[in-house]
C-alpha positions as CSV (number, residue, x, y, z in Angstrom):
1,M,0.1,77.0,91.5
2,E,-1.0,76.8,87.8
3,Q,-3.8,74.5,88.8
4,A,-5.3,77.4,90.8
5,G,-5.6,79.5,87.6
6,P,-4.3,82.9,86.4
7,T,-5.7,84.9,89.4
8,L,-3.1,83.5,91.8
9,E,-0.2,83.8,89.3
10,T,-0.6,87.6,89.0
11,P,0.4,89.9,91.9
12,H,-2.4,91.9,93.5
13,A,-2.6,94.3,96.5
14,S,-5.2,92.4,98.4
15,R,-6.9,93.7,101.5
16,G,-9.8,91.4,102.4
17,L,-11.1,87.9,102.1
18,A,-14.6,86.4,102.4
19,L,-15.7,82.8,102.4
20,G,-19.0,81.5,101.2
21,D,-20.7,79.2,98.7
22,F,-21.1,81.9,96.1
23,D,-22.2,79.7,93.3
24,N,-24.5,77.6,95.5
25,D,-23.0,74.2,94.4
26,G,-22.3,72.9,97.9
27,D,-18.6,73.8,98.3
28,M,-17.0,76.8,99.8
29,D,-15.5,79.5,97.5
30,I,-13.3,82.5,98.3
31,V,-13.5,86.1,97.3
32,V,-10.4,88.2,97.6
33,I,-10.8,92.0,97.8
34,N,-8.1,93.7,95.8
35,Q,-7.1,97.3,96.1
36,N,-8.0,99.5,93.1
37,E,-9.1,96.6,90.9
38,P,-12.1,94.1,90.8
39,P,-12.3,91.4,93.4
40,S,-11.0,87.9,92.6
41,L,-13.4,85.0,92.9
42,L,-11.7,81.7,93.6
43,R,-14.3,79.1,92.8
44,N,-14.0,75.7,94.4
45,D,-15.1,73.2,91.8
46,L,-14.6,70.1,93.9
47,S,-16.2,66.9,92.7
48,G,-17.4,64.1,94.9
49,N,-20.4,62.5,96.4
50,N,-20.4,64.1,99.9
51,N,-23.5,65.9,101.2
52,W,-23.9,69.4,102.6
53,L,-26.4,71.6,104.3
54,K,-26.7,75.4,104.5
55,V,-28.6,77.2,107.2
56,K,-29.7,80.8,107.3
57,L,-31.2,82.1,110.6
58,V,-33.7,84.9,110.9
59,G,-34.2,86.4,114.4
60,K,-37.6,87.5,115.6
61,R,-37.1,88.0,119.4
62,S,-33.3,88.2,118.9
63,N,-31.7,90.5,116.3
64,R,-33.0,90.0,112.8
65,S,-29.6,88.9,111.4
66,A,-29.2,86.4,114.2
67,I,-25.7,87.6,114.9
68,G,-24.4,85.6,117.9
69,A,-26.6,82.6,117.3
70,K,-24.9,79.2,117.6
71,V,-25.9,76.1,115.6
72,V,-24.8,72.6,116.2
73,A,-25.4,70.1,113.4
74,K,-25.6,66.5,114.5
75,Y,-25.3,63.7,112.0
76,G,-23.9,60.1,111.8
77,G,-22.5,60.3,115.4
78,K,-20.6,63.5,114.6
79,Q,-21.3,67.2,115.3
80,Q,-20.2,70.5,114.0
81,A,-20.8,73.9,115.8
82,Q,-20.8,77.3,114.1
83,A,-21.8,80.8,115.1
84,V,-23.4,83.5,113.0
85,T,-21.0,86.4,112.8
86,G,-21.3,89.8,111.2
87,Q,-17.6,90.4,110.4
88,S,-14.6,88.7,109.0
89,S,-11.9,90.7,107.2
90,F,-11.1,94.2,106.1
91,L,-13.6,95.4,103.5
92,S,-15.4,92.1,103.4
93,C,-17.8,89.8,105.3
94,H,-18.2,86.0,105.1
95,D,-21.6,84.6,103.9
96,R,-23.9,84.6,106.9
97,R,-25.4,81.3,105.8
98,L,-23.8,78.5,107.8
99,H,-22.3,75.7,105.7
100,Y,-22.0,72.1,107.0
101,G,-20.3,69.3,105.2
102,L,-22.1,66.1,106.1
103,G,-20.0,63.5,104.3
104,P,-22.2,60.5,103.3
105,N,-25.0,61.5,105.7
106,T,-28.3,62.6,104.1
107,T,-29.9,64.4,107.2
108,A,-28.8,66.3,110.2
109,D,-30.5,67.5,113.4
110,L,-29.9,71.2,114.2
111,E,-29.7,72.6,117.7
112,I,-29.9,76.4,117.7
113,R,-29.1,78.7,120.6
114,W,-30.5,82.1,119.7
115,P,-28.7,85.3,120.9
116,N,-31.4,85.8,123.5
117,G,-30.5,82.4,125.0
118,Q,-33.6,80.4,123.8
119,M,-32.9,76.9,122.4
120,E,-34.6,75.4,119.4
121,T,-34.2,72.0,117.8
122,V,-35.0,71.1,114.1
123,R,-34.7,67.4,113.4
124,N,-34.1,65.4,110.2
125,V,-33.2,68.3,107.9
126,A,-32.4,66.9,104.5
127,A,-29.0,67.5,102.9
128,G,-28.4,69.3,99.6
129,Q,-30.3,72.5,100.4
130,L,-30.4,75.8,102.1
131,V,-32.9,76.1,104.9
132,I,-34.1,79.4,106.4
133,I,-35.0,79.0,110.0
134,E,-37.0,81.7,111.7
135,E,-36.7,82.0,115.5
136,A,-39.5,80.0,117.2
137,S,-41.0,79.0,113.9
138,G,-38.7,76.3,112.5
139,I,-38.0,76.0,108.8
140,V,-39.9,78.7,106.9
141,H,-38.3,78.1,103.5
142,A,-36.1,75.5,101.8
143,E,-34.3,75.8,98.5
144,K,-32.4,73.1,96.6
145,F,-29.5,74.1,94.3
146,G,-28.4,72.0,91.4
147,A,-28.6,68.2,91.6
148,A,-29.8,66.5,94.7
149,G,-27.2,65.4,97.1
150,G,-24.1,67.4,97.0
151,R,-20.4,67.7,96.5
152,G,-19.2,69.6,99.5
């Protein structure tokens, strides 16, 4: 337990939990919502050479937040499916950006089913970045964080 740091050694009345890559380093972190005190950020400082990709969707015909959209990332003969949600836990909400760990793979193909039922495919998306995909327009913005590649 002491490897996790002093936050987990001290008792708290906690009410919510949110997951996301809060420091944009390619690995998932945790925020715990504590009652009557500041939240606790549990940073994941994983080291390694694995790659990752973050995807944020923006609806145009569907709802702007793309709540209900489903994205399948395909890479190296594998696939991961995630949905955009707008809730998670009491007094908290997970990061709406979808996070995919790609292992050694450097690109992924994304298949998106928008909430209105439309399908869209974005091919050969490079790892180690956040891509913002606008409905029916493909990638409208890409942003790299830190060193190329990743940790995830």
